[in-house]
C-alpha positions in Angstrom: -20.2 -11.1 -3.0 -18.8 -13.0 -6.0 -15.1 -13.7 -6.5 -14.7 -11.1 -9.3 -16.0 -8.3 -7.1 -13.8 -9.3 -4.2 -10.7 -9.3 -6.4 -11.4 -5.9 -7.9 -12.1 -4.3 -4.5 -8.8 -5.8 -3.3 -6.9 -4.5 -6.3 -8.5 -1.0 -5.8 -7.6 -0.7 -2.2 -4.4 -2.7 -2.1 -5.4 -4.2 1.3 -4.3 -7.8 1.9 -7.1 -10.2 2.8 -7.0 -12.2 6.0 -8.0 -15.8 6.5 -11.6 -14.8 7.2 -11.8 -12.4 4.3 -11.3 -9.4 6.6 -9.0 -6.6 5.4 -5.7 -6.6 7.1 -5.4 -3.0 8.4 -3.4 -3.9 11.5 -0.7 -1.5 10.8 -3.1 1.5 10.8 -4.9 0.6 14.0 -7.3 3.3 15.3 -7.3 5.3 12.0 -10.5 6.2 10.2 -10.9 5.7 6.4 -10.1 9.2 5.1 -10.1 10.5 1.5 -6.2 10.4 1.6 -6.4 6.7 2.3 -8.5 6.0 -0.7 -5.5 6.7 -3.0 -3.1 4.7 -0.8 -1.7 1.2 -1.4 -0.5 -0.6 1.7 2.2 -3.1 1.0 2.1 -6.4 2.8 2.8 -10.1 2.2 1.2 -10.6 -1.2 3.3 -10.8 -4.4 4.8 -7.6 -5.8 2.7 -7.7 -8.9 -0.6 -7.6 -6.9 0.5 -4.2 -5.6 1.7 -3.0 -9.0 -1.8 -3.8 -10.3 -3.3 -1.9 -7.4 -1.2 1.2 -8.2 -1.9 1.1 -12.0 -5.6 0.6 -11.3 -5.6 3.7 -9.1 -4.0 5.8 -11.8 -6.3 4.3 -14.5 -9.4 5.2 -12.4 -8.5 8.9 -12.8 -6.3 9.6 -9.8 -3.3 11.8 -10.5 -1.5 10.9 -7.2 -1.1 7.6 -5.3 0.7 6.9 -2.1 2.6 3.6 -1.5 3.0 2.8 2.2 5.0 0.0 3.9 6.7 -0.9 7.2 9.6 -3.1 8.1 10.5 -5.9 5.7 7.9 -4.7 3.2 9.8 -1.5 2.5 12.0 -3.1 -0.2 8.8 -4.4 -1.8 7.3 -0.9 -1.8 10.4 0.4 -3.7 10.1 -2.5 -6.1 6.4 -1.6 -6.8 7.3 2.0 -7.5 10.2 1.0 -9.8 8.1 -1.6 -11.8 5.2 0.9 -12.2 7.6 3.6 -13.4 9.7 1.4 -15.7 7.1 -0.9 -17.2 3.7 0.7 -17.0 3.6 4.5 -16.6 6.7 6.2 -18.2 5.6 9.7 -17.0 5.6 8.7 -13.4 7.3 11.1 -11.0 8.2 10.9 -7.3 6.5 13.7 -5.5 7.8 12.9 -2.1 9.4 10.1 -0.1 8.9 10.1 3.7 10.7 7.9 6.1 9.7 7.4 9.7 9.8 5.1 12.7 6.6 3.9 14.4 6.3 2.4 17.9 4.2 -0.7 18.1 2.9 -2.6 21.1 3.8 -6.3 20.9 1.5 -9.1 22.0 3.6 -9.6 25.1 3.2 -5.9 26.1 6.6 -4.7 25.1 7.2 -1.8 22.7 9.2 -2.1 19.5 10.1 0.3 16.8 9.6 -0.4 13.1 10.7 1.7 10.1 8.1 3.0 7.7 8.1 4.5 4.2 5.6 6.5 2.2 6.3 7.0 -1.5 4.0 9.6 -3.1 3.9 9.3 -6.9 2.2 11.3 -9.6 1.4 10.9 -13.2 
């Protein structure tokens, strides 16, 4: 796969790329790729504008609804992404729903920890 194809696929999905080029889907372990996930942008460690591009690309591809998901420290970046898209790129953007939750995670040492999560569902 050439570099341009890899970048466009990453922008379309919003998944962060790991060191080996594998998609970082660790926060959704055990879940299957469903139609709802195809219009979802998962926020991670990349720059905010990468995720803004992913959201705008989703809307430009014909989707009328996109979900932005984040956990932990990335929650503030998810809110930034929504605000930048609404204020700079798509003036007609509306918040359909904002869902807050807490997820339990198993740490490497076997202990459980809880992490906050957010889903921002936006429409054109």
